[in-house]
CHARMM-style PDB file with segment names, atoms N, HN, CA, C and O in Angstrom:
ATOM      1  N   UNK     1       0.840  -1.193   0.000  1.00  0.00      PROA
ATOM      2  CA  UNK     1       0.000   0.000   0.000  1.00  0.00      PROA
ATOM      3  C   UNK     1       0.880   1.250   0.000  1.00  0.00      PROA
ATOM      4  O   UNK     1       1.793   1.380   0.816  1.00  0.00      PROA
ATOM      5  N   UNK     2       0.598   2.147  -0.908  1.00  0.00      PROA
ATOM      6  HN  UNK     2      -0.143   2.041  -1.571  1.00  0.00      PROA
ATOM      7  CA  UNK     2       1.397   3.366  -1.002  1.00  0.00      PROA
ATOM      8  C   UNK     2       0.885   4.413  -0.021  1.00  0.00      PROA
ATOM      9  O   UNK     2      -0.322   4.607   0.129  1.00  0.00      PROA
ATOM     10  N   UNK     3       1.824   5.083   0.645  1.00  0.00      PROA
ATOM     11  HN  UNK     3       2.804   4.926   0.523  1.00  0.00      PROA
ATOM     12  CA  UNK     3       1.461   6.121   1.608  1.00  0.00      PROA
ATOM     13  C   UNK     3       1.062   7.393   0.877  1.00  0.00      PROA
ATOM     14  O   UNK     3       1.648   7.745  -0.147  1.00  0.00      PROA
ATOM     15  N   UNK     4       0.067   8.071   1.409  1.00  0.00      PROA
ATOM     16  HN  UNK     4      -0.409   7.785   2.241  1.00  0.00      PROA
ATOM     17  CA  UNK     4      -0.391   9.329   0.852  1.00  0.00      PROA
ATOM     18  C   UNK     4       0.415  10.490   1.427  1.00  0.00      PROA
ATOM     19  O   UNK     4       0.868  10.435   2.570  1.00  0.00      PROA
ATOM     20  N   UNK     5       0.585  11.510   0.651  1.00  0.00      PROA
ATOM     21  HN  UNK     5       0.217  11.555  -0.278  1.00  0.00      PROA
ATOM     22  CA  UNK     5       1.250  12.720   1.109  1.00  0.00      PROA
ATOM     23  C   UNK     5       0.225  13.527   1.899  1.00  0.00      PROA
ATOM     24  O   UNK     5      -0.891  13.754   1.432  1.00  0.00      PROA
ATOM     25  N   UNK     6       0.611  13.960   3.098  1.00  0.00      PROA
ATOM     26  HN  UNK     6       1.517  13.776   3.478  1.00  0.00      PROA
ATOM     27  CA  UNK     6      -0.312  14.670   3.980  1.00  0.00      PROA
ATOM     28  C   UNK     6      -0.843  15.952   3.351  1.00  0.00      PROA
ATOM     29  O   UNK     6      -2.039  16.226   3.452  1.00  0.00      PROA
ATOM     30  N   UNK     7      -0.008  16.729   2.720  1.00  0.00      PROA
ATOM     31  HN  UNK     7       0.964  16.507   2.639  1.00  0.00      PROA
ATOM     32  CA  UNK     7      -0.428  17.997   2.118  1.00  0.00      PROA
ATOM     33  C   UNK     7       0.408  18.259   0.870  1.00  0.00      PROA
ATOM     34  O   UNK     7       1.482  18.854   0.955  1.00  0.00      PROA
ATOM     35  N   UNK     8      -0.081  17.818  -0.292  1.00  0.00      PROA
ATOM     36  HN  UNK     8      -0.953  17.335  -0.362  1.00  0.00      PROA
ATOM     37  CA  UNK     8       0.696  17.979  -1.521  1.00  0.00      PROA
ATOM     38  C   UNK     8       1.047  19.429  -1.844  1.00  0.00      PROA
ATOM     39  O   UNK     8       2.117  19.682  -2.396  1.00  0.00      PROA
ATOM     40  N   UNK     9       0.188  20.378  -1.522  1.00  0.00      PROA
ATOM     41  HN  UNK     9      -0.682  20.172  -1.074  1.00  0.00      PROA
ATOM     42  CA  UNK     9       0.491  21.773  -1.828  1.00  0.00      PROA
ATOM     43  C   UNK     9       1.657  22.273  -0.990  1.00  0.00      PROA
ATOM     44  O   UNK     9       2.458  23.082  -1.457  1.00  0.00      PROA
ATOM     45  N   UNK    10       1.754  21.798   0.234  1.00  0.00      PROA
ATOM     46  HN  UNK    10       1.103  21.141   0.613  1.00  0.00      PROA
ATOM     47  CA  UNK    10       2.874  22.177   1.091  1.00  0.00      PROA
ATOM     48  C   UNK    10       4.180  21.644   0.513  1.00  0.00      PROA
ATOM     49  O   UNK    10       5.193  22.343   0.500  1.00  0.00      PROA
ATOM     50  N   UNK    11       4.151  20.422   0.043  1.00  0.00      PROA
ATOM     51  HN  UNK    11       3.328  19.854   0.054  1.00  0.00      PROA
ATOM     52  CA  UNK    11       5.368  19.851  -0.532  1.00  0.00      PROA
ATOM     53  C   UNK    11       5.772  20.591  -1.803  1.00  0.00      PROA
ATOM     54  O   UNK    11       6.960  20.687  -2.109  1.00  0.00      PROA
ATOM     55  N   UNK    12       4.811  21.107  -2.535  1.00  0.00      PROA
ATOM     56  HN  UNK    12       3.845  21.029  -2.286  1.00  0.00      PROA
ATOM     57  CA  UNK    12       5.146  21.916  -3.716  1.00  0.00      PROA
ATOM     58  C   UNK    12       5.865  23.199  -3.294  1.00  0.00      PROA
ATOM     59  O   UNK    12       6.735  23.677  -4.023  1.00  0.00      PROA
ATOM     60  N   UNK    13       5.525  23.760  -2.144  1.00  0.00      PROA
ATOM     61  HN  UNK    13       4.819  23.371  -1.553  1.00  0.00      PROA
ATOM     62  CA  UNK    13       6.235  24.942  -1.631  1.00  0.00      PROA
ATOM     63  C   UNK    13       7.705  24.619  -1.399  1.00  0.00      PROA
ATOM     64  O   UNK    13       8.572  25.465  -1.619  1.00  0.00      PROA
ATOM     65  N   UNK    14       7.984  23.405  -0.959  1.00  0.00      PROA
ATOM     66  HN  UNK    14       7.279  22.718  -0.780  1.00  0.00      PROA
ATOM     67  CA  UNK    14       9.377  22.997  -0.739  1.00  0.00      PROA
ATOM     68  C   UNK    14      10.136  23.033  -2.067  1.00  0.00      PROA
ATOM     69  O   UNK    14      11.266  23.518  -2.131  1.00  0.00      PROA
ATOM     70  N   UNK    15       9.512  22.519  -3.118  1.00  0.00      PROA
ATOM     71  HN  UNK    15       8.595  22.124  -3.066  1.00  0.00      PROA
ATOM     72  CA  UNK    15      10.163  22.499  -4.426  1.00  0.00      PROA
ATOM     73  C   UNK    15      10.481  23.896  -4.918  1.00  0.00      PROA
ATOM     74  O   UNK    15      11.481  24.094  -5.608  1.00  0.00      PROA
ATOM     75  N   UNK    16       9.651  24.867  -4.576  1.00  0.00      PROA
ATOM     76  HN  UNK    16       8.839  24.707  -4.016  1.00  0.00      PROA
ATOM     77  CA  UNK    16       9.840  26.243  -5.046  1.00  0.00      PROA
ATOM     78  C   UNK    16      10.671  27.095  -4.088  1.00  0.00      PROA
ATOM     79  O   UNK    16      10.878  28.281  -4.345  1.00  0.00      PROA
ATOM     80  N   UNK    17      11.144  26.516  -3.003  1.00  0.00      PROA
ATOM     81  HN  UNK    17      10.976  25.553  -2.795  1.00  0.00      PROA
ATOM     82  CA  UNK    17      11.935  27.284  -2.030  1.00  0.00      PROA
ATOM     83  C   UNK    17      13.149  27.890  -2.734  1.00  0.00      PROA
ATOM     84  O   UNK    17      13.821  27.234  -3.530  1.00  0.00      PROA
ATOM     85  N   UNK    18      13.405  29.134  -2.424  1.00  0.00      PROA
ATOM     86  HN  UNK    18      12.860  29.667  -1.777  1.00  0.00      PROA
ATOM     87  CA  UNK    18      14.463  29.881  -3.114  1.00  0.00      PROA
ATOM     88  C   UNK    18      15.860  29.494  -2.639  1.00  0.00      PROA
ATOM     89  O   UNK    18      16.758  29.294  -3.457  1.00  0.00      PROA
ATOM     90  N   UNK    19      16.050  29.388  -1.335  1.00  0.00      PROA
ATOM     91  HN  UNK    19      15.321  29.551  -0.670  1.00  0.00      PROA
ATOM     92  CA  UNK    19      17.385  29.052  -0.848  1.00  0.00      PROA
ATOM     93  C   UNK    19      17.366  27.764  -0.019  1.00  0.00      PROA
ATOM     94  O   UNK    19      16.313  27.267   0.381  1.00  0.00      PROA
ATOM     95  N   UNK    20      18.554  27.257   0.215  1.00  0.00      PROA
ATOM     96  HN  UNK    20      19.409  27.661  -0.111  1.00  0.00      PROA
ATOM     97  CA  UNK    20      18.737  25.989   0.907  1.00  0.00      PROA
ATOM     98  C   UNK    20      18.180  26.024   2.327  1.00  0.00      PROA
ATOM     99  O   UNK    20      17.562  25.060   2.779  1.00  0.00      PROA
ATOM    100  N   UNK    21      18.400  27.128   3.026  1.00  0.00      PROA
ATOM    101  HN  UNK    21      18.902  27.911   2.658  1.00  0.00      PROA
ATOM    102  CA  UNK    21      17.928  27.248   4.406  1.00  0.00      PROA
ATOM    103  C   UNK    21      16.398  27.151   4.477  1.00  0.00      PROA
ATOM    104  O   UNK    21      15.851  26.474   5.348  1.00  0.00      PROA
ATOM    105  N   UNK    22      15.729  27.822   3.566  1.00  0.00      PROA
ATOM    106  HN  UNK    22      16.173  28.372   2.858  1.00  0.00      PROA
ATOM    107  CA  UNK    22      14.265  27.776   3.519  1.00  0.00      PROA
ATOM    108  C   UNK    22      13.780  26.372   3.169  1.00  0.00      PROA
ATOM    109  O   UNK    22      12.837  25.861   3.773  1.00  0.00      PROA
ATOM    110  N   UNK    23      14.437  25.754   2.183  1.00  0.00      PROA
ATOM    111  HN  UNK    23      15.203  26.169   1.692  1.00  0.00      PROA
ATOM    112  CA  UNK    23      14.050  24.395   1.781  1.00  0.00      PROA
ATOM    113  C   UNK    23      14.213  23.417   2.934  1.00  0.00      PROA
ATOM    114  O   UNK    23      13.351  22.568   3.158  1.00  0.00      PROA
ATOM    115  N   UNK    24      15.315  23.534   3.664  1.00  0.00      PROA
ATOM    116  HN  UNK    24      16.015  24.224   3.482  1.00  0.00      PROA
ATOM    117  CA  UNK    24      15.552  22.626   4.786  1.00  0.00      PROA
ATOM    118  C   UNK    24      14.522  22.822   5.890  1.00  0.00      PROA
ATOM    119  O   UNK    24      14.060  21.844   6.478  1.00  0.00      PROA
ATOM    120  N   UNK    25      14.153  24.069   6.184  1.00  0.00      PROA
ATOM    121  HN  UNK    25      14.528  24.864   5.706  1.00  0.00      PROA
ATOM    122  CA  UNK    25      13.144  24.344   7.205  1.00  0.00      PROA
ATOM    123  C   UNK    25      11.791  23.777   6.781  1.00  0.00      PROA
ATOM    124  O   UNK    25      11.073  23.203   7.599  1.00  0.00      PROA
ATOM    125  N   UNK    26      11.446  23.937   5.513  1.00  0.00      PROA
ATOM    126  HN  UNK    26      12.029  24.404   4.848  1.00  0.00      PROA
ATOM    127  CA  UNK    26      10.182  23.402   5.011  1.00  0.00      PROA
ATOM    128  C   UNK    26      10.193  21.875   4.976  1.00  0.00      PROA
ATOM    129  O   UNK    26       9.163  21.242   5.208  1.00  0.00      PROA
ATOM    130  N   UNK    27      11.346  21.284   4.688  1.00  0.00      PROA
ATOM    131  HN  UNK    27      12.183  21.798   4.500  1.00  0.00      PROA
ATOM    132  CA  UNK    27      11.474  19.826   4.698  1.00  0.00      PROA
ATOM    133  C   UNK    27      11.201  19.284   6.097  1.00  0.00      PROA
ATOM    134  O   UNK    27      10.467  18.309   6.253  1.00  0.00      PROA
ATOM    135  N   UNK    28      11.789  19.910   7.114  1.00  0.00      PROA
ATOM    136  HN  UNK    28      12.386  20.702   6.988  1.00  0.00      PROA
ATOM    137  CA  UNK    28      11.546  19.498   8.493  1.00  0.00      PROA
ATOM    138  C   UNK    28      10.070  19.652   8.844  1.00  0.00      PROA
ATOM    139  O   UNK    28       9.478  18.765   9.459  1.00  0.00      PROA
ATOM    140  N   UNK    29       9.487  20.764   8.457  1.00  0.00      PROA
ATOM    141  HN  UNK    29       9.968  21.484   7.957  1.00  0.00      PROA
ATOM    142  CA  UNK    29       8.074  21.013   8.745  1.00  0.00      PROA
ATOM    143  C   UNK    29       7.179  19.965   8.065  1.00  0.00      PROA
ATOM    144  O   UNK    29       6.212  19.490   8.660  1.00  0.00      PROA
ATOM    145  N   UNK    30       7.506  19.615   6.829  1.00  0.00      PROA
ATOM    146  HN  UNK    30       8.291  20.001   6.346  1.00  0.00      PROA
ATOM    147  CA  UNK    30       6.734  18.605   6.100  1.00  0.00      PROA
ATOM    148  C   UNK    30       6.830  17.244   6.790  1.00  0.00      PROA
ATOM    149  O   UNK    30       5.833  16.532   6.913  1.00  0.00      PROA
ATOM    150  N   UNK    31       8.017  16.893   7.233  1.00  0.00      PROA
ATOM    151  HN  UNK    31       8.827  17.471   7.133  1.00  0.00      PROA
ATOM    152  CA  UNK    31       8.215  15.622   7.933  1.00  0.00      PROA
ATOM    153  C   UNK    31       7.425  15.589   9.239  1.00  0.00      PROA
ATOM    154  O   UNK    31       6.774  14.594   9.558  1.00  0.00      PROA
ATOM    155  N   UNK    32       7.489  16.688   9.990  1.00  0.00      PROA
ATOM    156  HN  UNK    32       8.017  17.497   9.732  1.00  0.00      PROA
ATOM    157  CA  UNK    32       6.780  16.737  11.264  1.00  0.00      PROA
ATOM    158  C   UNK    32       5.266  16.768  11.071  1.00  0.00      PROA
ATOM    159  O   UNK    32       4.515  16.456  11.995  1.00  0.00      PROA
ATOM    160  N   UNK    33       4.813  17.145   9.864  1.00  0.00      PROA
ATOM    161  HN  UNK    33       5.423  17.398   9.113  1.00  0.00      PROA
ATOM    162  CA  UNK    33       3.385  17.145   9.549  1.00  0.00      PROA
ATOM    163  C   UNK    33       2.898  15.749   9.147  1.00  0.00      PROA
ATOM    164  O   UNK    33       1.711  15.545   8.893  1.00  0.00      PROA
ATOM    165  N   UNK    34       3.829  14.796   9.094  1.00  0.00      PROA
ATOM    166  HN  UNK    34       4.793  14.962   9.300  1.00  0.00      PROA
ATOM    167  CA  UNK    34       3.433  13.418   8.817  1.00  0.00      PROA
ATOM    168  C   UNK    34       3.782  12.882   7.450  1.00  0.00      PROA
ATOM    169  O   UNK    34       3.359  11.781   7.095  1.00  0.00      PROA
ATOM    170  N   UNK    35       4.539  13.626   6.678  1.00  0.00      PROA
ATOM    171  HN  UNK    35       4.883  14.520   6.966  1.00  0.00      PROA
ATOM    172  CA  UNK    35       4.951  13.140   5.358  1.00  0.00      PROA
ATOM    173  C   UNK    35       6.143  12.207   5.505  1.00  0.00      PROA
ATOM    174  O   UNK    35       7.092  12.527   6.222  1.00  0.00      PROA
ATOM    175  N   UNK    36       6.109  11.048   4.831  1.00  0.00      PROA
ATOM    176  HN  UNK    36       5.338  10.788   4.249  1.00  0.00      PROA
ATOM    177  CA  UNK    36       7.234  10.110   4.923  1.00  0.00      PROA
ATOM    178  C   UNK    36       8.478  10.650   4.221  1.00  0.00      PROA
ATOM    179  O   UNK    36       8.389  11.346   3.210  1.00  0.00      PROA
ATOM    180  N   UNK    37       9.633  10.312   4.778  1.00  0.00      PROA
ATOM    181  HN  UNK    37       9.705   9.746   5.599  1.00  0.00      PROA
ATOM    182  CA  UNK    37      10.902  10.791   4.231  1.00  0.00      PROA
ATOM    183  C   UNK    37      11.077  10.402   2.766  1.00  0.00      PROA
ATOM    184  O   UNK    37      11.568  11.202   1.969  1.00  0.00      PROA
ATOM    185  N   UNK    38      10.684   9.187   2.404  1.00  0.00      PROA
ATOM    186  HN  UNK    38      10.285   8.537   3.051  1.00  0.00      PROA
ATOM    187  CA  UNK    38      10.908   8.759   1.021  1.00  0.00      PROA
ATOM    188  C   UNK    38      10.041   9.538   0.039  1.00  0.00      PROA
ATOM    189  O   UNK    38      10.443   9.719  -1.111  1.00  0.00      PROA
ATOM    190  N   UNK    39       8.875  10.001   0.452  1.00  0.00      PROA
ATOM    191  HN  UNK    39       8.549   9.854   1.386  1.00  0.00      PROA
ATOM    192  CA  UNK    39       8.041  10.812  -0.433  1.00  0.00      PROA
ATOM    193  C   UNK    39       8.628  12.212  -0.605  1.00  0.00      PROA
ATOM    194  O   UNK    39       8.612  12.770  -1.702  1.00  0.00      PROA
ATOM    195  N   UNK    40       9.142  12.768   0.481  1.00  0.00      PROA
ATOM    196  HN  UNK    40       9.155  12.314   1.372  1.00  0.00      PROA
ATOM    197  CA  UNK    40       9.798  14.076   0.408  1.00  0.00      PROA
ATOM    198  C   UNK    40      11.010  13.975  -0.516  1.00  0.00      PROA
ATOM    199  O   UNK    40      11.234  14.844  -1.358  1.00  0.00      PROA
ATOM    200  N   UNK    41      11.783  12.911  -0.350  1.00  0.00      PROA
ATOM    201  HN  UNK    41      11.601  12.205   0.334  1.00  0.00      PROA
ATOM    202  CA  UNK    41      12.972  12.701  -1.180  1.00  0.00      PROA
ATOM    203  C   UNK    41      12.602  12.569  -2.649  1.00  0.00      PROA
ATOM    204  O   UNK    41      13.256  13.147  -3.517  1.00  0.00      PROA
ATOM    205  N   UNK    42      11.561  11.816  -2.919  1.00  0.00      PROA
ATOM    206  HN  UNK    42      11.029  11.347  -2.214  1.00  0.00      PROA
ATOM    207  CA  UNK    42      11.112  11.614  -4.298  1.00  0.00      PROA
ATOM    208  C   UNK    42      10.704  12.950  -4.928  1.00  0.00      PROA
ATOM    209  O   UNK    42      11.046  13.226  -6.078  1.00  0.00      PROA
ATOM    210  N   UNK    43       9.988  13.760  -4.190  1.00  0.00      PROA
ATOM    211  HN  UNK    43       9.710  13.536  -3.256  1.00  0.00      PROA
ATOM    212  CA  UNK    43       9.539  15.052  -4.685  1.00  0.00      PROA
ATOM    213  C   UNK    43      10.713  15.984  -4.982  1.00  0.00      PROA
ATOM    214  O   UNK    43      10.708  16.699  -5.984  1.00  0.00      PROA
ATOM    215  N   UNK    44      11.724  15.971  -4.100  1.00  0.00      PROA
ATOM    216  HN  UNK    44      11.728  15.390  -3.286  1.00  0.00      PROA
ATOM    217  CA  UNK    44      12.871  16.860  -4.261  1.00  0.00      PROA
ATOM    218  C   UNK    44      13.936  16.317  -5.205  1.00  0.00      PROA
ATOM    219  O   UNK    44      14.824  17.053  -5.635  1.00  0.00      PROA
ATOM    220  N   UNK    45      13.847  15.040  -5.524  1.00  0.00      PROA
ATOM    221  HN  UNK    45      13.125  14.443  -5.175  1.00  0.00      PROA
ATOM    222  CA  UNK    45      14.847  14.441  -6.400  1.00  0.00      PROA
ATOM    223  C   UNK    45      16.161  14.166  -5.696  1.00  0.00      PROA
ATOM    224  O   UNK    45      17.229  14.211  -6.307  1.00  0.00      PROA
ATOM    225  N   UNK    46      16.073  13.876  -4.389  1.00  0.00      PROA
ATOM    226  HN  UNK    46      15.206  13.839  -3.892  1.00  0.00      PROA
ATOM    227  CA  UNK    46      17.259  13.533  -3.600  1.00  0.00      PROA
ATOM    228  C   UNK    46      16.998  12.194  -2.917  1.00  0.00      PROA
ATOM    229  O   UNK    46      15.890  11.663  -2.991  1.00  0.00      PROA
ATOM    230  N   UNK    47      18.001  11.653  -2.262  1.00  0.00      PROA
ATOM    231  HN  UNK    47      18.902  12.084  -2.202  1.00  0.00      PROA
ATOM    232  CA  UNK    47      17.842  10.358  -1.612  1.00  0.00      PROA
ATOM    233  C   UNK    47      17.155  10.495  -0.248  1.00  0.00      PROA
ATOM    234  O   UNK    47      17.164  11.565   0.362  1.00  0.00      PROA
ATOM    235  N   UNK    48      16.567   9.402   0.212  1.00  0.00      PROA
ATOM    236  HN  UNK    48      16.559   8.533  -0.283  1.00  0.00      PROA
ATOM    237  CA  UNK    48      15.927   9.390   1.526  1.00  0.00      PROA
ATOM    238  C   UNK    48      16.950   9.644   2.627  1.00  0.00      PROA
ATOM    239  O   UNK    48      16.641  10.372   3.570  1.00  0.00      PROA
ATOM    240  N   UNK    49      18.171   9.070   2.551  1.00  0.00      PROA
ATOM    241  HN  UNK    49      18.422   8.479   1.785  1.00  0.00      PROA
ATOM    242  CA  UNK    49      19.169   9.401   3.572  1.00  0.00      PROA
ATOM    243  C   UNK    49      19.518  10.889   3.600  1.00  0.00      PROA
ATOM    244  O   UNK    49      19.826  11.427   4.663  1.00  0.00      PROA
ATOM    245  N   UNK    50      19.475  11.562   2.447  1.00  0.00      PROA
ATOM    246  HN  UNK    50      19.225  11.125   1.583  1.00  0.00      PROA
ATOM    247  CA  UNK    50      19.732  13.009   2.416  1.00  0.00      PROA
ATOM    248  C   UNK    50      18.630  13.754   3.161  1.00  0.00      PROA
ATOM    249  O   UNK    50      18.908  14.705   3.891  1.00  0.00      PROA
ATOM    250  N   UNK    51      17.380  13.329   2.980  1.00  0.00      PROA
ATOM    251  HN  UNK    51      17.154  12.556   2.386  1.00  0.00      PROA
ATOM    252  CA  UNK    51      16.255  13.936   3.701  1.00  0.00      PROA
ATOM    253  C   UNK    51      16.420  13.698   5.200  1.00  0.00      PROA
ATOM    254  O   UNK    51      16.177  14.595   6.007  1.00  0.00      PROA
ATOM    255  N   UNK    52      16.829  12.497   5.563  1.00  0.00      PROA
ATOM    256  HN  UNK    52      17.026  11.768   4.907  1.00  0.00      PROA
ATOM    257  CA  UNK    52      17.056  12.174   6.975  1.00  0.00      PROA
ATOM    258  C   UNK    52      18.129  13.105   7.563  1.00  0.00      PROA
ATOM    259  O   UNK    52      17.982  13.602   8.680  1.00  0.00      PROA
ATOM    260  N   UNK    53      19.195  13.331   6.809  1.00  0.00      PROA
ATOM    261  HN  UNK    53      19.315  12.927   5.902  1.00  0.00      PROA
ATOM    262  CA  UNK    53      20.265  14.226   7.264  1.00  0.00      PROA
ATOM    263  C   UNK    53      19.775  15.656   7.436  1.00  0.00      PROA
ATOM    264  O   UNK    53      20.142  16.326   8.401  1.00  0.00      PROA
ATOM    265  N   UNK    54      18.946  16.130   6.507  1.00  0.00      PROA
ATOM    266  HN  UNK    54      18.648  15.585   5.723  1.00  0.00      PROA
ATOM    267  CA  UNK    54      18.386  17.480   6.618  1.00  0.00      PROA
ATOM    268  C   UNK    54      17.554  17.583   7.886  1.00  0.00      PROA
ATOM    269  O   UNK    54      17.658  18.564   8.623  1.00  0.00      PROA
ATOM    270  N   UNK    55      16.737  16.585   8.140  1.00  0.00      PROA
ATOM    271  HN  UNK    55      16.653  15.789   7.541  1.00  0.00      PROA
ATOM    272  CA  UNK    55      15.873  16.589   9.330  1.00  0.00      PROA
ATOM    273  C   UNK    55      16.719  16.568  10.588  1.00  0.00      PROA
ATOM    274  O   UNK    55      16.468  17.330  11.522  1.00  0.00      PROA
ATOM    275  N   UNK    56      17.715  15.703  10.618  1.00  0.00      PROA
ATOM    276  HN  UNK    56      17.919  15.084   9.859  1.00  0.00      PROA
ATOM    277  CA  UNK    56      18.574  15.581  11.789  1.00  0.00      PROA
ATOM    278  C   UNK    56      19.316  16.893  12.068  1.00  0.00      PROA
ATOM    279  O   UNK    56      19.364  17.358  13.207  1.00  0.00      PROA
ATOM    280  N   UNK    57      19.887  17.478  11.025  1.00  0.00      PROA
ATOM    281  HN  UNK    57      19.848  17.101  10.099  1.00  0.00      PROA
ATOM    282  CA  UNK    57      20.620  18.741  11.198  1.00  0.00      PROA
ATOM    283  C   UNK    57      19.695  19.887  11.576  1.00  0.00      PROA
ATOM    284  O   UNK    57      20.055  20.737  12.390  1.00  0.00      PROA
ATOM    285  N   UNK    58      18.518  19.912  10.994  1.00  0.00      PROA
ATOM    286  HN  UNK    58      18.226  19.221  10.333  1.00  0.00      PROA
ATOM    287  CA  UNK    58      17.566  20.992  11.274  1.00  0.00      PROA
ATOM    288  C   UNK    58      17.050  20.950  12.709  1.00  0.00      PROA
ATOM    289  O   UNK    58      16.741  21.984  13.301  1.00  0.00      PROA
ATOM    290  N   UNK    59      16.962  19.750  13.254  1.00  0.00      PROA
ATOM    291  HN  UNK    59      17.212  18.910  12.773  1.00  0.00      PROA
ATOM    292  CA  UNK    59      16.528  19.605  14.636  1.00  0.00      PROA
ATOM    293  C   UNK    59      17.658  19.904  15.611  1.00  0.00      PROA
ATOM    294  O   UNK    59      17.416  20.117  16.799  1.00  0.00      PROA
ATOM    295  N   UNK    60      18.877  19.921  15.121  1.00  0.00      PROA
ATOM    296  HN  UNK    60      19.074  19.748  14.156  1.00  0.00      PROA
ATOM    297  CA  UNK    60      20.022  20.179  15.983  1.00  0.00      PROA
ATOM    298  C   UNK    60      20.448  18.972  16.797  1.00  0.00      PROA
ATOM    299  O   UNK    60      21.070  19.103  17.851  1.00  0.00      PROA
ATOM    300  N   UNK    61      20.102  17.788  16.290  1.00  0.00      PROA
ATOM    301  HN  UNK    61      19.597  17.682  15.434  1.00  0.00      PROA
ATOM    302  CA  UNK    61      20.451  16.551  17.002  1.00  0.00      PROA
ATOM    303  C   UNK    61      21.799  16.060  16.549  1.00  0.00      PROA
ATOM    304  OT1 UNK    61      22.274  15.031  17.029  1.00  0.00      PROA
TER     305      UNK     61
END
């Protein structure tokens, strides 16, 4: 069963983010809103481990 994206319009905002800092903040927000890492990665055209790293760094862990 394929997981649904919690808010597709929000994820589109991530794609249009102008700078890296904004994109990373939106990526963390999307993840915390319930979007799976692999879906975020697929949308951005990056790997799931890269999304995990963005989330980890953004949280300051």
